[in-house]
C-alpha positions as CSV (number, residue, x, y, z in Angstrom):
1,X,-57.7,56.9,31.8
2,X,-56.2,54.4,29.3
3,X,-54.0,51.7,30.6
4,X,-51.0,52.8,28.6
5,X,-51.3,56.4,29.9
6,X,-51.4,55.1,33.4
7,X,-48.3,53.1,32.9
8,X,-46.4,56.1,31.4
9,X,-47.4,58.2,34.4
10,X,-46.3,55.5,36.8
11,X,-43.0,55.3,35.0
12,X,-42.5,59.0,35.3
13,X,-43.4,58.9,39.0
14,X,-40.9,56.1,39.6
15,X,-38.2,58.1,37.8
16,X,-39.1,61.2,39.8
17,X,-39.0,59.2,43.0
18,X,-35.7,57.7,42.0
19,X,-34.3,61.0,41.0
20,X,-35.5,62.6,44.2
21,X,-33.9,59.9,46.2
22,X,-30.7,60.2,44.4
23,X,-30.6,64.0,44.9
24,X,-31.1,63.5,48.6
25,X,-28.3,61.0,48.6
26,X,-26.0,63.4,46.7
27,X,-26.5,66.0,49.3
28,X,-25.3,63.5,51.8
29,X,-22.6,61.8,49.7
30,X,-21.2,61.5,46.1
31,X,-23.0,58.8,44.0
32,X,-20.5,57.4,41.4
33,X,-21.6,57.4,37.7
34,X,-23.3,59.7,35.3
35,X,-24.8,62.6,37.2
36,X,-27.4,62.9,34.5
37,X,-28.9,59.8,33.0
38,X,-30.7,61.3,30.0
39,X,-29.4,63.9,27.6
40,X,-31.0,65.6,24.6
41,X,-29.5,66.8,21.3
42,X,-31.4,68.7,18.5
43,X,-31.1,67.1,15.1
44,X,-30.7,69.6,12.2
45,X,-30.0,67.4,9.2
46,X,-26.9,65.8,10.5
47,X,-23.7,66.2,12.5
48,X,-20.3,67.4,11.4
49,X,-17.1,65.5,12.2
50,X,-15.3,66.5,15.4
51,X,-18.0,69.1,16.3
52,X,-19.0,68.5,19.9
53,X,-22.7,67.9,20.5
54,X,-22.9,67.9,24.3
55,X,-20.9,67.3,27.4
56,X,-21.8,64.4,29.7
57,X,-21.5,64.8,33.5
58,X,-19.6,61.8,34.9
59,X,-18.1,61.5,38.4
60,X,-16.6,58.3,39.9
61,X,-16.2,60.2,43.2
62,X,-12.5,59.5,43.0
63,X,-11.1,61.9,40.3
64,X,-12.3,60.0,37.2
65,X,-8.9,58.4,36.6
66,X,-8.7,55.9,33.8
67,X,-12.3,56.2,33.0
68,X,-13.2,54.7,29.6
69,X,-16.3,55.5,27.6
70,X,-18.1,53.6,24.8
71,X,-20.9,54.8,22.6
72,X,-23.5,52.4,21.3
73,X,-23.4,54.2,17.9
74,X,-19.9,53.5,16.5
75,X,-20.0,56.8,14.6
76,X,-19.6,58.8,17.9
77,X,-17.1,58.9,20.8
78,X,-16.5,60.6,24.1
79,X,-13.4,62.7,24.0
80,X,-11.1,63.5,26.9
81,X,-13.2,66.5,27.8
82,X,-16.3,64.3,28.1
83,X,-17.8,65.8,24.9
84,X,-19.9,63.6,22.6
85,X,-18.2,64.0,19.2
86,X,-18.9,62.5,15.8
87,X,-16.1,60.5,14.3
88,X,-17.2,61.5,10.8
89,X,-20.0,63.4,9.1
90,X,-23.2,61.7,10.2
91,X,-26.6,62.0,8.7
92,X,-28.3,58.8,9.8
93,X,-27.6,58.9,13.5
94,X,-30.8,57.4,14.8
95,X,-32.9,59.0,17.5
96,X,-31.3,57.4,20.6
97,X,-27.9,56.1,21.7
98,X,-26.3,55.1,24.9
99,X,-23.0,56.1,26.6
100,X,-21.3,53.5,28.8
101,X,-18.7,54.8,31.3
102,X,-16.5,52.5,33.4
103,X,-13.4,52.4,35.6
104,X,-12.3,50.6,38.7
105,X,-14.8,52.7,40.8
106,X,-17.9,52.8,38.7
107,X,-19.8,51.2,35.8
108,X,-22.7,53.2,34.6
109,X,-24.8,54.1,31.5
110,X,-26.6,57.2,30.2
111,X,-29.1,57.8,27.3
112,X,-28.7,60.4,24.6
113,X,-32.0,61.3,22.8
114,X,-31.6,63.0,19.4
115,X,-34.7,65.2,19.0
116,X,-36.1,65.4,15.5
117,X,-33.8,62.7,14.0
118,X,-35.3,60.2,11.5
119,X,-36.0,57.0,13.4
120,X,-33.8,53.9,13.0
121,X,-34.7,50.4,13.8
122,X,-34.6,49.7,16.7
123,X,-35.4,53.2,18.0
124,X,-35.3,53.0,21.8
125,X,-33.7,50.9,24.4
126,X,-36.9,49.0,25.0
127,X,-37.1,48.1,21.3
128,X,-33.4,47.2,21.2
129,X,-34.2,44.8,24.0
130,X,-37.3,43.5,22.2
131,X,-39.7,44.7,24.9
132,X,-43.3,45.6,24.3
133,X,-44.7,49.1,25.1
134,X,-47.8,47.5,26.6
135,X,-48.0,45.9,29.9
136,X,-50.5,43.1,30.6
137,X,-53.9,44.6,31.2
138,X,-55.7,44.4,34.5
139,X,-58.9,46.1,35.2
140,X,-57.8,47.4,38.5
141,X,-54.3,47.7,39.8
142,X,-52.7,49.5,42.7
143,X,-49.1,48.3,41.9
144,X,-47.2,50.2,39.2
145,X,-44.2,48.0,38.1
146,X,-42.2,49.5,35.3
147,X,-39.7,47.3,33.3
148,X,-36.1,47.7,34.4
149,X,-32.8,47.6,32.6
150,X,-29.4,46.7,34.0
151,X,-26.1,46.9,32.0
152,X,-24.1,43.7,32.3
153,X,-20.6,43.7,33.8
154,X,-21.2,46.5,36.3
155,X,-18.6,47.0,38.9
156,X,-18.8,47.4,42.7
157,X,-20.2,48.9,44.8
158,X,-23.3,46.8,45.2
159,X,-26.2,46.7,45.6
160,X,-27.2,49.2,42.9
161,X,-30.6,50.7,42.6
162,X,-32.2,49.8,39.2
163,X,-35.8,51.0,39.7
164,X,-38.8,51.4,42.0
165,X,-42.2,49.8,42.4
166,X,-45.0,52.1,43.5
167,X,-48.2,51.0,45.3
168,X,-51.1,53.5,45.4
169,X,-52.7,51.6,48.3
170,X,-49.5,51.2,50.3
171,X,-50.2,51.3,54.1
172,X,-47.9,51.2,57.0
173,X,-48.6,47.5,57.7
174,X,-48.0,46.6,54.0
175,X,-44.7,45.3,52.7
176,X,-43.3,44.6,49.2
177,X,-42.3,41.0,48.2
178,X,-40.1,40.0,45.2
179,X,-40.3,36.5,43.8
180,X,-39.0,34.5,40.8
181,X,-35.8,33.5,39.2
182,X,-33.0,35.7,40.5
183,X,-34.9,36.5,43.7
184,X,-36.1,33.5,45.7
185,X,-35.3,31.0,42.9
186,X,-31.9,30.1,41.5
187,X,-29.8,32.1,41.0
188,X,-31.1,33.4,44.3
189,X,-30.4,36.9,45.6
190,X,-29.5,38.6,42.4
191,X,-32.3,41.1,42.9
192,X,-33.9,42.5,46.0
193,X,-36.7,44.9,46.9
194,X,-36.9,47.3,49.8
195,X,-39.9,45.9,51.7
196,X,-41.0,49.4,52.7
197,X,-40.0,51.7,49.8
198,X,-40.3,49.3,46.8
199,X,-36.7,50.2,45.6
200,X,-35.4,47.3,43.4
201,X,-31.6,46.7,43.5
202,X,-29.2,44.4,41.9
203,X,-26.6,42.7,44.1
204,X,-23.9,41.6,41.7
205,X,-22.6,42.0,38.2
206,X,-24.7,40.4,35.5
207,X,-23.7,38.4,32.4
208,X,-26.1,38.8,29.5
209,X,-24.6,35.8,27.7
210,X,-25.5,33.7,30.7
211,X,-29.0,35.1,31.4
212,X,-30.4,37.9,29.2
213,X,-33.8,38.3,30.8
214,X,-35.2,37.9,34.2
215,X,-39.0,37.5,34.8
216,X,-39.9,38.4,38.4
217,X,-43.1,39.1,40.2
218,X,-43.9,41.8,42.8
219,X,-46.7,41.7,45.4
220,X,-47.7,43.4,48.6
221,X,-48.7,41.6,51.8
222,X,-49.7,42.7,55.3
223,X,-47.4,41.8,58.2
224,X,-49.2,38.5,58.7
225,X,-48.3,37.5,55.1
226,X,-51.8,37.9,53.6
227,X,-51.7,38.9,50.0
228,X,-52.9,42.4,49.5
229,X,-52.0,43.1,45.8
230,X,-50.4,41.2,43.0
231,X,-48.5,39.4,42.0
232,X,-47.5,41.7,39.1
233,X,-44.8,40.9,36.6
234,X,-41.5,42.7,36.8
235,X,-39.3,42.2,33.7
236,X,-35.6,43.0,34.1
237,X,-33.6,43.1,30.9
238,X,-29.8,42.9,30.9
239,X,-28.3,45.4,28.5
240,X,-25.5,44.0,26.4
241,X,-22.0,45.3,26.5
242,X,-19.3,44.4,23.9
243,X,-17.5,42.0,26.2
244,X,-17.1,39.0,23.9
245,X,-14.5,38.8,21.1
246,X,-15.3,37.2,17.8
247,X,-14.2,33.5,17.8
248,X,-13.4,31.4,14.8
249,X,-14.4,27.8,14.8
250,X,-10.9,26.7,14.1
251,X,-7.6,28.5,14.5
252,X,-6.4,27.3,11.0
253,X,-8.4,26.9,7.9
254,X,-7.3,25.2,4.6
255,X,-8.5,25.8,1.1
256,X,-7.5,25.2,-2.5
257,X,-7.7,27.1,-5.7
258,X,-6.9,25.8,-9.2
259,X,-4.1,27.7,-10.9
260,X,-5.3,29.9,-13.7
261,X,-8.7,30.3,-12.0
262,X,-10.7,33.5,-13.1
263,X,-10.5,36.5,-10.9
264,X,-13.2,36.4,-8.3
265,X,-13.1,32.6,-7.8
266,X,-14.3,31.7,-4.3
267,X,-11.6,29.8,-2.4
268,X,-13.2,29.3,1.0
269,X,-15.4,30.9,3.6
270,X,-14.2,32.0,7.0
271,X,-16.9,32.1,9.8
272,X,-16.5,33.6,13.2
273,X,-19.1,33.8,16.0
274,X,-19.7,36.5,18.7
275,X,-21.6,35.7,21.9
276,X,-22.9,39.2,22.3
277,X,-26.4,40.3,21.6
278,X,-27.1,39.6,17.9
279,X,-29.5,42.5,17.7
280,X,-26.8,45.0,18.4
281,X,-23.6,46.0,16.7
282,X,-21.7,44.2,19.4
283,X,-22.2,41.0,17.4
284,X,-22.1,42.5,13.9
285,X,-18.8,41.2,12.4
286,X,-16.6,42.4,9.7
287,X,-13.7,40.5,8.1
288,X,-10.4,41.8,6.8
289,X,-7.1,40.3,5.6
290,X,-4.3,41.9,7.6
291,X,-1.4,39.9,6.2
292,X,-0.5,37.7,3.3
293,X,2.7,35.5,3.3
294,X,4.5,35.5,1.0
295,X,3.5,38.9,-0.4
296,X,4.7,38.1,-3.9
297,X,3.8,38.6,-6.7
298,X,1.3,40.9,-5.1
299,X,0.4,41.5,-1.4
300,X,-3.3,41.6,-2.4
301,X,-3.7,38.3,-4.2
302,X,-6.9,37.6,-2.3
303,X,-9.9,39.5,-1.0
304,X,-12.3,38.6,1.8
305,X,-15.9,39.8,1.7
306,X,-16.2,41.8,4.9
307,X,-19.7,40.7,5.7
308,X,-19.9,37.1,4.4
309,X,-16.2,36.0,5.0
310,X,-15.8,34.6,1.5
311,X,-12.2,34.6,0.3
312,X,-11.9,35.1,-3.4
313,X,-9.0,35.6,-5.8
314,X,-8.0,39.0,-7.0
315,X,-4.9,38.2,-8.9
316,X,-5.2,37.8,-12.7
317,X,-5.5,34.3,-14.0
318,X,-2.2,34.4,-15.9
319,X,-0.4,35.4,-12.8
320,X,-2.0,32.6,-10.7
321,X,0.5,30.2,-12.3
322,X,1.7,27.5,-9.9
323,X,4.9,27.0,-11.9
324,X,6.0,30.7,-11.7
325,X,4.7,31.6,-8.2
326,X,7.3,31.7,-5.4
327,X,5.3,29.1,-3.5
328,X,2.3,26.9,-3.9
329,X,0.9,27.8,-0.4
330,X,-0.1,31.2,0.9
331,X,-1.0,32.0,4.5
332,X,-3.6,34.7,5.2
333,X,-4.1,36.2,8.6
334,X,-7.8,36.9,8.9
335,X,-9.3,39.3,11.5
336,X,-12.9,39.4,12.5
337,X,-14.0,42.6,14.3
338,X,-17.3,43.3,16.0
339,X,-19.1,46.6,16.3
340,X,-19.5,46.3,12.5
341,X,-15.7,46.8,12.1
342,X,-15.4,50.1,14.0
343,X,-12.2,51.1,15.7
344,X,-13.6,50.2,19.2
345,X,-14.6,46.7,18.1
346,X,-13.1,43.6,19.6
347,X,-11.2,41.3,17.3
348,X,-10.5,37.6,16.8
349,X,-7.9,36.1,14.5
350,X,-7.5,32.9,12.4
351,X,-5.1,31.7,9.7
352,X,-6.2,30.6,6.2
353,X,-3.8,28.4,4.3
354,X,-4.5,28.5,0.5
355,X,-2.9,25.9,-1.7
356,X,-2.5,26.6,-5.4
357,X,-3.4,23.3,-7.0
358,X,-2.0,22.1,-10.4
359,X,-3.7,21.7,-13.7
360,X,-2.2,20.1,-16.7
361,X,-1.1,23.3,-18.4
362,X,2.4,22.1,-19.4
363,X,3.0,19.2,-21.8
364,X,5.9,16.9,-21.1
365,X,9.0,17.5,-23.2
366,X,11.9,15.2,-23.9
367,X,15.3,16.5,-22.7
368,X,16.8,15.4,-26.0
369,X,15.4,14.9,-29.5
370,X,17.6,11.9,-30.1
371,X,18.6,9.1,-27.8
372,X,21.1,6.4,-28.7
373,X,21.7,2.9,-27.2
374,X,23.4,-0.4,-28.1
375,X,22.3,-3.9,-27.2
376,X,23.8,-7.3,-27.7
377,X,21.9,-9.5,-30.0
378,X,20.0,-12.3,-28.3
379,X,19.7,-10.4,-25.0
380,X,16.7,-8.7,-23.4
381,X,16.1,-6.0,-20.7
382,X,16.3,-2.2,-20.4
383,X,18.6,-0.6,-23.0
384,X,18.0,3.1,-22.4
385,X,16.1,5.5,-20.0
386,X,14.3,8.3,-21.7
387,X,14.2,11.6,-19.7
388,X,11.5,14.3,-19.9
389,X,10.8,17.6,-18.3
390,X,7.3,18.5,-17.0
391,X,6.7,21.6,-15.0
392,X,3.5,20.4,-13.5
393,X,3.1,19.1,-10.0
394,X,5.0,15.8,-9.5
395,X,3.2,12.7,-8.4
396,X,0.0,13.9,-10.1
397,X,-1.7,12.8,-13.3
398,X,-0.6,16.1,-14.9
399,X,3.0,15.1,-14.4
400,X,3.1,11.3,-14.7
401,X,4.2,10.4,-18.2
402,X,2.9,7.7,-20.6
403,X,5.2,6.6,-23.3
404,X,4.4,4.9,-26.6
405,X,6.3,3.6,-29.6
406,X,4.6,5.1,-32.6
407,X,7.0,3.9,-35.4
408,X,9.9,1.5,-36.0
409,X,8.8,-1.6,-34.1
410,X,6.8,-3.8,-36.5
411,X,7.7,-7.1,-34.7
412,X,7.0,-5.8,-31.2
413,X,10.6,-6.4,-30.1
414,X,10.5,-3.4,-27.8
415,X,8.5,-2.2,-24.8
416,X,8.5,1.0,-22.8
417,X,7.3,1.5,-19.3
418,X,7.3,4.5,-16.9
419,X,9.6,4.6,-13.9
420,X,7.1,5.8,-11.2
421,X,9.9,7.3,-9.1
422,X,11.5,9.7,-11.7
423,X,9.0,9.7,-14.6
424,X,11.6,8.3,-17.0
425,X,10.7,6.0,-19.8
426,X,12.5,2.6,-19.6
427,X,12.9,1.2,-23.1
428,X,13.4,-2.5,-23.0
429,X,14.0,-5.3,-25.5
430,X,11.4,-8.0,-24.9
431,X,12.1,-10.1,-28.0
432,X,15.8,-10.8,-28.7
433,X,17.3,-9.0,-31.7
434,X,19.3,-10.6,-34.4
435,X,22.4,-8.9,-35.6
436,X,22.4,-10.8,-38.9
437,X,18.8,-9.7,-39.6
438,X,19.1,-6.1,-38.7
439,X,22.1,-4.2,-37.3
440,X,20.1,-1.0,-36.5
441,X,16.7,0.0,-35.3
442,X,15.2,3.5,-35.3
443,X,12.2,4.1,-33.0
444,X,9.9,7.1,-32.8
445,X,8.7,7.6,-29.2
446,X,5.8,9.8,-28.0
447,X,5.2,11.0,-24.4
448,X,1.8,12.1,-23.0
449,X,0.4,12.7,-19.5
450,X,-2.1,10.6,-17.7
451,X,-4.4,13.6,-17.4
452,X,-5.6,15.5,-20.5
453,X,-4.0,18.8,-21.2
454,X,-6.1,22.0,-20.7
455,X,-7.8,23.2,-23.9
456,X,-5.3,25.9,-24.8
457,X,-2.2,23.6,-24.5
458,X,-1.2,20.9,-27.0
459,X,1.6,18.4,-27.4
460,X,4.4,19.8,-29.5
461,X,7.4,18.5,-31.4
462,X,9.3,18.2,-28.1
463,X,6.9,15.6,-26.9
464,X,8.4,13.1,-29.5
465,X,11.9,11.8,-29.7
466,X,13.9,9.4,-31.8
467,X,15.8,6.4,-30.4
468,X,18.6,5.0,-32.4
469,X,19.6,1.4,-31.4
470,X,22.7,-0.4,-32.6
471,X,22.6,-4.2,-32.4
472,X,26.0,-5.6,-31.3
473,X,27.1,-8.9,-32.9
474,X,27.6,-11.8,-30.5
475,X,29.2,-15.2,-31.3
476,X,26.1,-17.4,-31.2
477,X,26.2,-21.1,-30.8
478,X,25.5,-23.4,-33.8
479,X,21.8,-24.4,-34.1
480,X,20.8,-28.1,-34.9
481,X,18.1,-28.7,-37.4
482,X,15.9,-30.5,-37.1
483,X,16.0,-30.7,-33.3
484,X,15.3,-33.4,-32.3
485,X,16.4,-35.6,-35.1
486,X,14.3,-38.8,-35.2
487,X,15.5,-41.9,-37.1
488,X,14.4,-45.6,-37.2
489,X,17.0,-48.3,-37.0
490,X,16.8,-52.1,-36.4
491,X,18.4,-53.5,-33.3
492,X,21.4,-55.7,-33.5
493,X,22.8,-53.9,-36.6
494,X,26.6,-54.4,-37.0
495,X,29.1,-52.2,-35.1
496,X,30.1,-49.3,-37.3
497,X,26.7,-49.1,-39.0
498,X,25.4,-45.6,-40.0
499,X,22.8,-44.2,-37.8
500,X,22.2,-40.5,-38.7
501,X,23.7,-37.4,-40.1
502,X,23.7,-34.4,-37.7
503,X,23.0,-31.0,-39.2
504,X,24.0,-27.7,-37.5
505,X,24.4,-24.2,-38.8
506,X,26.1,-21.1,-37.4
507,X,23.8,-18.1,-37.1
508,X,26.9,-15.9,-37.5
509,X,26.8,-16.3,-41.3
510,X,28.7,-13.1,-41.8
511,X,31.7,-14.8,-40.1
512,X,33.6,-17.8,-41.5
513,X,33.5,-20.3,-38.7
514,X,33.9,-24.1,-38.6
515,X,31.7,-26.5,-36.5
516,X,32.9,-29.5,-34.5
517,X,30.6,-32.2,-33.2
518,X,30.9,-34.2,-30.0
519,X,28.8,-36.7,-28.1
520,X,27.4,-35.0,-25.0
521,X,25.2,-37.8,-23.5
522,X,25.1,-41.4,-24.7
523,X,23.6,-43.5,-21.8
524,X,24.4,-47.0,-23.3
525,X,27.7,-45.8,-24.9
526,X,26.5,-47.2,-28.3
527,X,27.3,-44.2,-30.6
528,X,30.2,-42.3,-32.1
529,X,30.1,-39.1,-34.2
530,X,32.5,-37.8,-36.8
531,X,33.6,-34.4,-35.3
532,X,33.8,-32.7,-38.7
533,X,31.1,-34.3,-40.8
534,X,28.6,-35.1,-38.1
535,X,27.7,-38.6,-39.2
536,X,26.7,-40.9,-36.3
537,X,27.6,-44.6,-36.3
538,X,27.4,-47.5,-33.9
539,X,30.2,-48.5,-31.6
540,X,28.2,-51.3,-30.0
541,X,25.2,-53.5,-30.7
542,X,21.8,-51.6,-30.4
543,X,19.6,-53.6,-28.1
544,X,15.9,-52.8,-28.0
545,X,15.5,-54.7,-24.7
546,X,18.1,-52.5,-23.0
547,X,17.0,-50.6,-19.8
548,X,18.2,-47.4,-21.6
549,X,15.4,-47.9,-24.2
550,X,12.0,-46.5,-23.3
551,X,9.0,-47.1,-25.5
552,X,11.3,-48.5,-28.2
553,X,13.3,-45.2,-28.3
554,X,16.8,-44.4,-27.4
555,X,17.8,-40.8,-26.8
556,X,21.3,-39.3,-27.2
557,X,22.5,-35.6,-26.9
558,X,25.2,-34.0,-29.1
559,X,27.0,-30.7,-29.0
560,X,28.2,-28.5,-31.9
561,X,30.9,-26.0,-31.1
562,X,32.2,-23.2,-33.4
563,X,35.7,-21.8,-33.4
564,X,34.7,-18.3,-32.6
565,X,36.3,-16.1,-29.9
566,X,35.2,-17.2,-27.4
567,X,33.8,-20.4,-28.8
568,X,30.0,-20.9,-28.7
569,X,28.1,-24.1,-28.7
570,X,24.7,-25.5,-29.1
571,X,23.1,-28.9,-28.4
572,X,20.8,-31.2,-30.4
573,X,18.9,-34.3,-29.6
574,X,19.0,-37.6,-31.6
575,X,16.1,-40.1,-31.0
576,X,16.5,-43.6,-32.4
577,X,13.4,-45.7,-32.7
578,X,14.6,-49.3,-32.6
579,X,12.8,-52.0,-34.6
580,X,12.6,-55.4,-32.9
581,X,14.4,-58.6,-34.0
582,X,13.6,-62.0,-32.7
583,X,16.6,-62.3,-30.6
584,X,15.1,-63.5,-27.3
585,X,13.9,-67.1,-26.6
586,X,10.6,-67.5,-24.8
587,X,10.5,-68.9,-21.2
588,X,7.9,-70.7,-19.1
589,X,5.9,-69.2,-16.3
590,X,5.5,-70.2,-13.6
591,X,8.7,-72.3,-13.1
592,X,7.1,-74.4,-10.3
593,X,3.8,-76.4,-10.4
594,X,2.0,-78.7,-8.0
595,X,-0.3,-81.7,-8.5
596,X,-1.8,-84.4,-6.3
597,X,-0.3,-87.8,-6.2
598,X,-3.7,-89.3,-6.9
599,X,-4.6,-88.4,-10.4
600,X,-8.2,-88.4,-9.4
601,X,-7.7,-85.3,-7.4
602,X,-6.1,-82.1,-8.7
603,X,-4.1,-83.2,-11.7
604,X,-4.0,-80.1,-13.9
605,X,-1.3,-77.4,-14.1
606,X,-1.7,-74.2,-16.2
607,X,1.5,-72.7,-17.5
608,X,2.3,-69.8,-19.9
609,X,5.0,-68.5,-22.1
610,X,6.7,-65.1,-22.1
611,X,9.2,-63.3,-24.4
612,X,11.2,-60.1,-24.1
613,X,10.6,-59.4,-27.8
614,X,7.6,-57.6,-29.1
615,X,5.0,-58.7,-31.6
616,X,5.3,-60.5,-34.1
617,X,8.3,-62.1,-32.4
618,X,6.4,-63.4,-29.4
619,X,3.1,-65.3,-29.2
620,X,1.4,-67.4,-30.2
621,X,3.7,-69.8,-28.2
622,X,4.0,-73.5,-28.9
623,X,4.5,-75.5,-25.7
624,X,5.5,-79.2,-26.0
625,X,6.8,-82.0,-23.9
626,X,10.5,-82.7,-24.2
627,X,11.9,-85.5,-26.3
628,X,12.5,-87.9,-23.4
629,X,10.7,-91.2,-24.1
630,X,7.7,-92.1,-22.0
631,X,6.7,-88.6,-21.0
632,X,3.5,-88.7,-23.0
633,X,2.3,-91.7,-20.9
634,X,2.4,-89.7,-17.7
635,X,1.8,-86.1,-18.8
636,X,-0.4,-84.5,-21.4
637,X,-0.2,-80.9,-22.7
638,X,-3.2,-79.1,-24.1
639,X,-3.3,-75.6,-25.6
640,X,-5.6,-73.1,-23.9
641,X,-4.8,-69.9,-26.0
642,X,-1.9,-68.2,-27.7
643,X,0.1,-67.8,-24.5
644,X,-1.1,-70.6,-22.1
645,X,-1.4,-74.4,-22.1
646,X,-2.4,-76.9,-19.4
647,X,-0.4,-80.0,-18.2
648,X,-2.4,-82.9,-17.0
649,X,-1.2,-85.8,-14.9
650,X,-2.4,-89.0,-16.5
651,X,-1.8,-91.4,-13.6
652,X,-0.8,-91.3,-10.0
653,X,2.8,-90.6,-8.9
654,X,4.6,-90.9,-5.7
655,X,4.9,-87.8,-3.6
656,X,8.2,-86.2,-4.8
657,X,9.7,-83.4,-6.9
658,X,9.9,-84.0,-10.7
659,X,11.6,-81.9,-13.5
660,X,9.4,-82.0,-16.5
661,X,11.3,-81.2,-19.8
662,X,9.4,-78.7,-22.0
663,X,10.1,-77.0,-25.4
664,X,8.7,-73.4,-25.9
665,X,8.8,-71.9,-29.4
666,X,7.8,-68.3,-30.3
667,X,6.3,-67.1,-33.6
668,X,9.2,-65.0,-34.8
669,X,10.8,-65.3,-38.2
670,X,12.8,-67.4,-37.9
671,X,11.2,-68.8,-34.7
672,X,13.3,-69.4,-31.6
673,X,12.8,-72.4,-29.3
674,X,13.8,-72.8,-25.7
675,X,14.4,-76.3,-24.1
676,X,13.6,-75.8,-20.4
677,X,12.2,-77.7,-17.4
678,X,9.2,-77.2,-15.3
679,X,9.6,-78.2,-11.6
680,X,6.5,-80.3,-10.6
681,X,5.8,-81.1,-7.0
682,X,3.6,-84.1,-6.4
683,X,1.8,-83.7,-3.1
684,X,-0.7,-85.6,-0.9
685,X,-4.2,-84.3,-1.2
686,X,-6.9,-85.0,1.4
687,X,-10.2,-83.3,1.9
688,X,-9.3,-80.5,-0.5
689,X,-6.0,-80.0,1.4
690,X,-2.6,-80.3,-0.3
691,X,0.4,-81.6,1.7
692,X,3.7,-81.0,-0.1
693,X,5.9,-81.1,3.1
694,X,7.8,-84.2,2.0
695,X,8.1,-82.8,-1.4
696,X,9.8,-79.7,0.0
697,X,6.8,-77.5,0.1
698,X,4.3,-76.1,2.6
699,X,0.7,-77.2,2.6
700,X,-1.5,-75.3,0.2
701,X,-5.2,-75.4,-0.6
702,X,-5.1,-76.9,-4.1
703,X,-8.3,-75.2,-5.0
704,X,-6.8,-71.8,-4.2
705,X,-3.7,-72.7,-6.3
706,X,-5.8,-73.6,-9.2
707,X,-7.7,-70.3,-9.0
708,X,-4.5,-68.3,-8.9
709,X,-3.2,-70.1,-12.0
710,X,-6.4,-69.5,-13.9
711,X,-6.2,-65.8,-13.0
712,X,-2.7,-65.6,-14.4
713,X,-4.1,-66.8,-17.8
714,X,-6.6,-64.0,-18.0
């Protein structure tokens, strides 16, 4: 006999044994659940809606109150009379389905076989659970262990019989043993076996989502524990029930769609998950939109693909206009239902928020075709704000305006910038305007967006505007020319001498106004100006050597004021370059010199001349002894260079202070001489040391003194 045939016979035997045991128990007491576990229906090309096929026998042993039934094929249901009834006309029914009955007293399942029906995939409960028809081959086996199936979520009472193991060699001293995960391994005690009869029972409700499959082993031993037969695999599969609702990853989803998008544009994808068996309809999801807020202009603006969850647009592109829609955000309530969307399916809900985003389909338009403004001549700043309307989304490139002056500003006197807060164009004067040059300015302004317009939209006449600007006359102050005015004058010219003629003009030449001149700043108080004619003369002697003169230049500031209302004034600068005259006598430097009383020692003094004048009224200097008789016998002067000479002591003198008369003459035309005296200290000199204490001086190293004098020459 083939192995498969033997397994089939063993399975039938186990079912007969189980059925026999149940019948015996029913005689003694009521067994809650389906009183028949397997039903058959003949297939004759299909089933008609609402026409009963059979009546199941179900008894919870307590009156069947609140019993609920679920059919694995969503096209069928159990009515209140326990009839199996099609929900609709059914052709492809498959050849097997399962009926699940449950209330507070019982949780049981029955099988309905449709004889002669075209097969569906999967066809049987074993195939639904992915089990093979073939058991592992053994050449000789006394244990027959059929696979067993347990619906999840069964209710008490427990334990519940789920199958039977048969041993052809079972003897009185043999017992059955059950091993593996769910028996003697964690989770322990889920399954048990009657040691004498081989009945396998489950002790608690199972959860397929926690453990979907149990792999156990059955063996027989004698009373001493010696293995007799086995171990043989016992596979227990947990039958899925639809006990998990679809769950979305997030409670709220967000998506965007560009206004004007074509019908059928995908906005976003909603995805839900179901923890039930993916090989059954319990985890087959269908999506539907149950509510749209707001529901204008149409309650069906969007559609969701029931299988993929893709949300697409249904509304026509011209209606998907952000500027005409009642809102830019729509909320969709999305429901995911398992059981392929049947009425008995469980549901999960999420919200999809769809934002209608803007595109640049509206060109900005000026609120007026003509703007007018006035501005004072000579001033700068904003003169007018240009306003525009743009129906696109504010704070986007489709709304933000860019202004440009396309005509009327050849000298770039104007500038226009965008106010980022309100999108207005701020037209400013950046180069002062002159009323006398042009009283009016007409500008042509264009406005565009940062983002380009969509292809079917263009900038029209309303995107340009004219700005008419009137320049207001302002009394402007007189302007000096040239400024500064530079003249050359010789110092020491007589008081009342002419220095310069100031020139100032009034820019307001269209008005008849007079100008009055005044001195604004004259550091040395040397000048005076005719208030009407502007001629500047001296009121004191000009001195090039004055501390108010820098680099031979003297600077004065004058003001010209018109008789406008109110009066306006302007300032101008006069720079006088002073030519030098030989008006300063030269003087000797240093004014004190020292020599040794012994003419053999240090007897030379180097002196120089200085002059406040400048070349050619200074050096070369001529340094001579005074006219006193006898000086040439004691002192001798020799020229070193244009500015310095040396004085030599010709014979010894007593230690004392002497005043040596000198005459210094510069090279000016005419030259100026200065009769002056050089104070000479005659000191005692020993061992290169100079003692001038009695001569009214401290001791000084005469060699150092000579070096310092020579350095002053260089």
